[in-house]
Wavefront OBJ file of the C-alpha trace (Angstrom):
o trace
v 115.178 268.153 77.701
v 114.078 271.053 75.692
v 110.217 272.318 76.459
v 107.789 274.781 75.349
v 105.040 276.237 76.643
v 102.382 278.960 75.730
v 101.656 282.327 77.584
v 97.907 282.578 78.649
v 97.313 284.652 75.585
v 99.164 282.657 73.124
v 100.860 285.671 71.897
v 104.419 284.222 73.369
v 106.285 280.907 73.259
v 108.742 280.016 76.044
v 111.453 277.746 75.051
v 113.611 276.236 77.725
v 116.652 273.996 77.220
v 120.121 272.710 79.372
v 121.215 276.396 78.631
v 118.196 278.503 79.579
v 114.839 279.712 78.845
v 113.922 282.199 75.736
v 110.910 284.109 74.888
v 109.478 284.274 71.163
v 106.561 286.375 70.120
v 104.370 284.805 67.762
v 104.661 288.157 65.143
v 108.213 286.838 65.278
v 108.036 283.440 64.807
v 105.740 284.201 61.912
v 107.440 286.583 59.956
v 110.562 284.425 60.544
v 109.327 281.013 59.719
v 111.609 279.018 57.764
v 108.722 277.120 55.518
v 108.745 277.296 51.647
v 105.710 279.159 51.681
v 107.457 282.307 53.730
v 111.366 281.350 52.518
v 112.274 280.510 48.905
v 113.812 276.976 49.379
v 116.801 277.533 46.996
v 118.242 281.227 48.278
v 116.425 281.611 51.424
v 114.875 284.937 50.660
v 111.637 285.779 52.190
v 109.008 285.665 50.210
v 106.282 287.837 52.643
v 106.005 291.323 53.145
v 105.152 292.808 56.522
v 101.881 293.240 54.930
v 101.008 289.535 54.839
v 101.204 289.175 58.230
v 97.964 288.302 60.135
v 96.995 290.730 62.849
v 96.608 288.419 65.135
v 99.609 285.578 65.505
v 98.468 283.895 68.239
v 99.758 280.154 68.223
v 97.272 277.495 68.658
v 100.005 274.586 69.649
v 103.718 274.258 70.129
v 105.670 270.748 70.304
v 109.143 270.399 70.713
v 111.780 267.497 70.250
v 115.458 267.612 70.912
v 116.231 269.160 67.543
v 113.014 271.133 66.536
v 110.199 273.047 67.625
v 107.063 273.234 65.821
v 104.037 275.797 66.182
v 100.862 275.929 64.598
v 99.366 279.307 64.132
v 95.674 280.038 65.310
v 94.484 282.255 62.647
v 95.212 280.035 59.266
v 96.372 277.216 61.221
v 99.872 277.191 59.476
v 102.358 274.873 61.053
v 105.810 275.452 60.768
v 108.951 274.054 62.016
v 112.476 275.710 63.403
v 115.694 273.910 64.548
v 116.057 274.325 67.809
v 119.672 275.503 67.153
v 118.493 278.260 65.184
v 116.178 279.551 67.571
v 118.666 279.641 69.880
v 121.277 281.328 67.319
v 118.387 284.080 66.994
v 117.025 284.384 70.254
v 116.710 287.792 71.146
v 115.098 287.499 75.046
v 118.656 287.681 76.482
v 121.067 290.040 78.675
v 122.688 292.731 76.668
v 125.842 294.954 77.278
v 124.375 298.553 77.518
v 127.652 299.873 78.269
v 128.274 302.343 75.597
v 130.927 301.358 73.495
v 131.171 297.706 73.674
v 132.736 295.663 71.171
v 131.398 293.694 68.598
v 131.104 290.405 68.333
v 134.399 288.541 67.536
v 136.572 291.727 68.050
v 139.344 291.533 70.559
v 141.082 295.436 71.426
v 144.700 295.475 71.211
v 148.239 297.553 71.790
v 151.760 297.587 71.321
v 151.888 293.943 72.898
v 150.686 292.797 69.512
v 154.068 293.466 68.069
v 155.152 290.133 68.995
v 152.563 287.931 67.136
v 151.452 290.321 64.215
v 148.433 287.917 62.407
v 150.080 287.256 58.787
v 149.203 285.226 55.964
v 151.253 283.840 53.412
v 149.803 284.446 49.989
v 150.648 280.928 48.522
v 148.968 279.264 51.266
v 146.118 281.863 51.623
v 145.417 281.219 47.520
v 145.302 277.519 48.162
v 144.076 276.376 51.518
v 140.691 277.351 52.421
v 141.790 276.298 56.054
v 144.501 279.185 56.096
v 142.590 281.401 54.359
v 139.482 281.779 56.973
v 142.219 281.569 59.729
v 143.405 285.067 57.920
v 140.022 286.221 57.760
v 139.282 285.633 61.050
v 142.157 287.251 62.514
v 141.332 290.643 60.321
v 137.831 290.585 61.827
v 139.358 289.794 65.468
v 142.299 292.589 64.992
v 141.095 294.609 62.131
v 144.111 294.030 60.304
v 146.901 291.566 59.260
v 149.594 291.047 57.256
v 150.512 289.142 53.812
v 153.811 287.934 52.699
v 155.110 285.859 49.784
v 153.451 288.403 46.915
v 154.899 288.797 43.570
v 156.998 292.034 43.554
v 155.179 293.187 40.941
v 153.062 295.835 39.505
v 149.336 295.038 40.756
v 150.027 292.499 43.174
v 147.708 293.704 45.762
v 144.791 292.947 43.550
v 145.596 289.196 44.332
v 145.067 289.994 48.153
v 141.374 291.808 47.511
v 140.413 288.501 45.193
v 140.982 286.645 48.070
v 137.811 287.519 49.341
v 136.182 290.519 47.524
v 136.086 293.540 44.937
v 138.171 296.316 44.671
v 136.437 299.808 45.080
v 137.187 302.383 42.983
v 137.561 306.079 44.022
v 138.789 309.395 42.606
v 142.211 307.945 43.163
v 141.524 305.279 40.680
v 141.249 301.415 40.844
v 144.690 302.029 42.847
v 147.064 304.345 43.732
v 150.779 304.652 44.188
v 152.704 305.622 47.409
v 155.412 307.324 46.582
v 157.282 310.548 46.369
v 155.783 313.172 43.937
v 156.059 316.562 42.483
v 153.163 319.143 43.143
v 150.952 316.137 45.243
v 147.629 316.090 45.411
v 147.908 313.956 48.587
v 150.106 314.385 51.710
v 150.327 310.744 51.402
v 152.407 310.790 48.219
v 155.399 312.813 49.991
v 158.046 311.624 52.558
v 156.472 313.323 55.415
v 155.502 311.120 58.438
v 151.676 310.813 58.510
v 149.879 310.684 62.227
v 147.870 307.431 62.590
v 144.622 308.174 60.768
v 141.732 306.452 59.345
v 141.185 307.339 55.324
v 138.883 308.923 53.340
v 136.360 309.838 56.193
v 135.720 312.758 54.006
v 133.377 309.753 51.937
v 129.744 308.568 53.042
v 130.525 305.781 52.820
v 133.735 305.046 53.751
v 136.043 302.577 51.917
v 135.895 299.734 54.746
v 138.960 298.090 53.932
v 142.599 299.344 52.780
v 145.122 297.321 51.186
v 148.532 298.508 50.846
v 151.511 296.243 48.941
v 155.399 296.958 48.876
v 157.271 296.812 45.594
v 160.350 298.412 46.659
v 161.533 300.020 50.151
v 165.293 300.614 50.282
v 164.716 303.964 51.464
v 165.597 304.946 55.424
v 162.370 305.421 57.483
v 159.257 304.941 56.231
v 158.143 302.147 58.699
v 154.269 301.343 58.867
v 152.206 301.658 61.844
v 148.583 300.694 63.114
v 146.863 301.782 66.155
v 143.615 300.137 67.079
v 140.524 302.823 67.229
v 138.357 300.792 69.551
v 141.074 300.626 71.973
v 141.946 304.226 72.040
v 138.162 304.959 72.174
v 138.078 302.480 75.095
v 141.108 304.210 76.569
v 139.695 307.953 76.544
v 136.125 306.301 77.652
v 137.962 305.206 80.993
v 139.573 308.752 81.447
v 136.977 310.696 80.020
v 133.774 309.378 79.828
v 131.990 312.836 79.313
v 134.501 313.438 76.468
v 133.343 310.010 74.970
v 130.160 310.688 75.016
v 130.563 314.017 73.384
v 132.377 312.278 70.585
v 129.778 309.671 69.864
v 127.124 312.442 70.016
v 128.196 315.070 68.062
v 129.146 314.990 64.342
v 132.524 316.299 63.164
v 133.256 317.056 59.617
v 136.032 316.216 57.052
v 136.350 317.320 53.521
v 139.185 317.146 50.674
v 139.491 319.192 47.740
v 142.998 318.514 46.571
v 142.160 317.985 43.064
v 140.419 319.148 39.782
v 136.806 318.540 39.835
v 136.703 316.943 43.565
v 134.952 318.165 46.304
v 134.201 315.450 49.093
v 132.400 316.379 52.307
v 131.019 314.141 55.366
v 129.286 314.808 58.672
v 129.615 311.973 61.342
v 130.987 311.290 64.795
v 134.773 310.610 65.624
v 132.919 307.571 67.530
v 130.127 305.730 65.665
v 128.157 303.545 68.283
v 125.268 301.361 66.826
v 121.696 302.701 68.643
v 122.594 299.492 70.953
v 125.789 301.451 71.946
v 127.984 298.692 70.038
v 131.216 300.003 68.981
v 130.937 300.432 64.989
v 133.572 302.852 63.733
v 136.108 305.160 64.041
v 136.972 308.457 61.676
v 139.908 310.258 62.845
v 142.377 311.936 60.433
v 143.859 315.517 61.510
v 145.005 316.133 57.874
v 141.199 315.848 56.661
v 139.318 317.587 59.381
v 137.050 320.371 58.862
v 135.635 323.060 61.425
v 133.009 321.309 63.486
v 129.608 323.270 63.216
v 127.348 321.030 64.933
v 128.840 320.866 68.791
v 126.637 323.207 70.858
v 128.435 326.695 71.771
v 129.202 325.528 75.478
v 130.257 322.038 74.468
v 132.703 323.152 72.182
v 135.694 323.120 74.555
v 135.273 319.903 76.365
v 134.734 318.681 72.678
v 138.140 319.352 71.706
v 139.627 318.453 75.260
v 138.186 315.074 74.282
v 139.520 315.310 70.744
v 142.854 316.251 72.282
v 143.020 313.272 74.804
v 141.834 311.004 71.814
v 144.789 312.143 69.771
v 147.204 311.599 72.269
v 146.128 307.960 72.958
v 146.513 307.641 69.564
v 150.171 308.800 69.295
v 151.140 306.968 72.313
v 153.580 304.332 71.372
v 152.264 302.028 73.700
v 149.058 302.108 71.391
v 150.653 300.691 68.042
v 151.920 298.042 66.577
v 154.593 298.819 64.052
v 156.653 296.873 61.051
v 158.594 297.655 57.845
v 157.271 296.126 54.537
v 159.643 294.016 52.570
v 159.016 293.921 48.552
v 156.323 290.801 48.416
v 154.564 292.124 51.419
v 151.245 293.776 52.117
v 149.086 294.669 54.947
v 145.145 295.082 55.265
v 143.631 297.244 57.510
v 139.808 297.410 58.565
v 139.436 301.417 57.484
v 136.411 301.627 60.108
v 138.072 300.152 62.782
v 142.505 300.778 62.657
v 144.305 303.495 62.185
v 147.268 303.188 59.972
v 150.550 305.578 59.841
v 153.986 306.194 58.616
v 157.171 307.066 59.709
v 158.609 309.902 57.624
v 161.313 308.851 55.119
v 164.727 310.042 53.601
v 164.987 310.992 49.843
v 167.991 308.536 49.710
v 166.616 305.137 48.728
v 163.530 304.206 47.113
v 160.055 303.974 48.633
v 157.350 302.116 46.560
v 154.287 301.267 47.857
v 150.728 300.441 45.766
v 147.695 301.045 47.769
v 143.802 300.260 46.979
v 140.406 300.001 48.793
v 137.917 297.241 48.981
v 134.626 296.632 51.288
v 134.050 294.719 54.488
v 131.256 293.223 53.402
v 132.669 290.629 51.017
v 135.468 289.654 53.439
v 133.371 288.913 55.972
v 130.727 286.927 53.751
v 133.417 284.934 52.230
v 134.566 284.238 55.996
v 130.846 283.226 57.022
v 130.894 281.077 53.955
v 133.977 279.096 54.683
v 132.929 278.863 58.620
v 129.712 277.532 57.517
v 131.417 274.752 55.320
v 133.746 273.417 58.052
l 1 2 3 4 5 6 7 8 9 10 11 12 13 14 15 16 17 18 19 20 21 22 23 24 25 26 27 28 29 30 31 32 33 34 35 36 37 38 39 40 41 42 43 44 45 46 47 48 49 50 51 52 53 54 55 56 57 58 59 60 61 62 63 64 65 66 67 68 69 70 71 72 73 74 75 76 77 78 79 80 81 82 83 84 85 86 87 88 89 90 91 92 93 94 95 96 97 98 99 100 101 102 103 104 105 106 107 108 109 110 111 112 113 114 115 116 117 118 119 120 121 122 123 124 125 126 127 128 129 130 131 132 133 134 135 136 137 138 139 140 141 142 143 144 145 146 147 148 149 150 151 152 153 154 155 156 157 158 159 160 161 162 163 164 165 166 167 168 169 170 171 172 173 174 175 176 177 178 179 180 181 182 183 184 185 186 187 188 189 190 191 192 193 194 195 196 197 198 199 200 201 202 203 204 205 206 207 208 209 210 211 212 213 214 215 216 217 218 219 220 221 222 223 224 225 226 227 228 229 230 231 232 233 234 235 236 237 238 239 240 241 242 243 244 245 246 247 248 249 250 251 252 253 254 255 256 257 258 259 260 261 262 263 264 265 266 267 268 269 270 271 272 273 274 275 276 277 278 279 280 281 282 283 284 285 286 287 288 289 290 291 292 293 294 295 296 297 298 299 300 301 302 303 304 305 306 307 308 309 310 311 312 313 314 315 316 317 318 319 320 321 322 323 324 325 326 327 328 329 330 331 332 333 334 335 336 337 338 339 340 341 342 343 344 345 346 347 348 349 350 351 352 353 354 355 356 357 358 359 360 361 362 363 364 365 366 367 368 369 370 371 372 373 374 375
């Protein structure tokens, strides 16, 4: 049975259901009211500003049914209703995980165990079946990466992956970039050298939050792709060196890139990014683009470097990686705020031609949310 009760000063409503009790302040209820005077019925955008809130948002009355809660505000006798499920979904009077570095909702850490079940979607199914696309997008939200098979083996096929959920983010590398050996390359990615697991473009603010790499040719020996869960690596560092973990999320690292004419990109952000509530938010790790750190206090610099070395060792550990070799018509997508990607070196014999591009995670999560809401 759903019940509501007002506090003695009428400033707080307590909602009790079978799942427990939650408190809501009158000012919160007034600001987040769902009536047509507060939110546009068509697009849901708020029609009032904070300046429109009365100084006193006391509640005059409150009533509950099994499906809704109806309140009347004392200052203007305005009566509004809230679906009970909406209040429970948005309840803020709840227990919280205060551990620095706790995972965001829906995320799950992984290591080499995921080699046996790499999340994969078949492009023809993703393009034609909403259930298949929803499951594939949910896997990216859960693990931070996924493969795609069944793409056309033609230049620009990677854009078909982005079209499933959003838009390409163009950078100084262009709308897309070619990943194959070049003479006098502007980036080490365009050589046959092996690359340590890294996040891309840490020298940008904001970084591109998604990267797609699509294979057109791959007859060269070597060149396997690898991915590493940065959240899992940060958690391992927290276990073995909590003080070092704190240093890496408390002080900014510096990153820079000036590999071509007219470009000088720099950023200052922590290697491990947390929200103010302590939720794991992002990882920036790229040995090639790391600049001299200047924001770490003198007496903490040796411990900071020790923590960075430990994190690097965790990232390099084969137990942290999922490894695969892309075949023509295959691609993979990574959440560039979380998952590090790497490449084994490859020989000059044969051909290896990949194309890459960037996109942004807000479009992916929006598409996923819309698909989930439609079920």
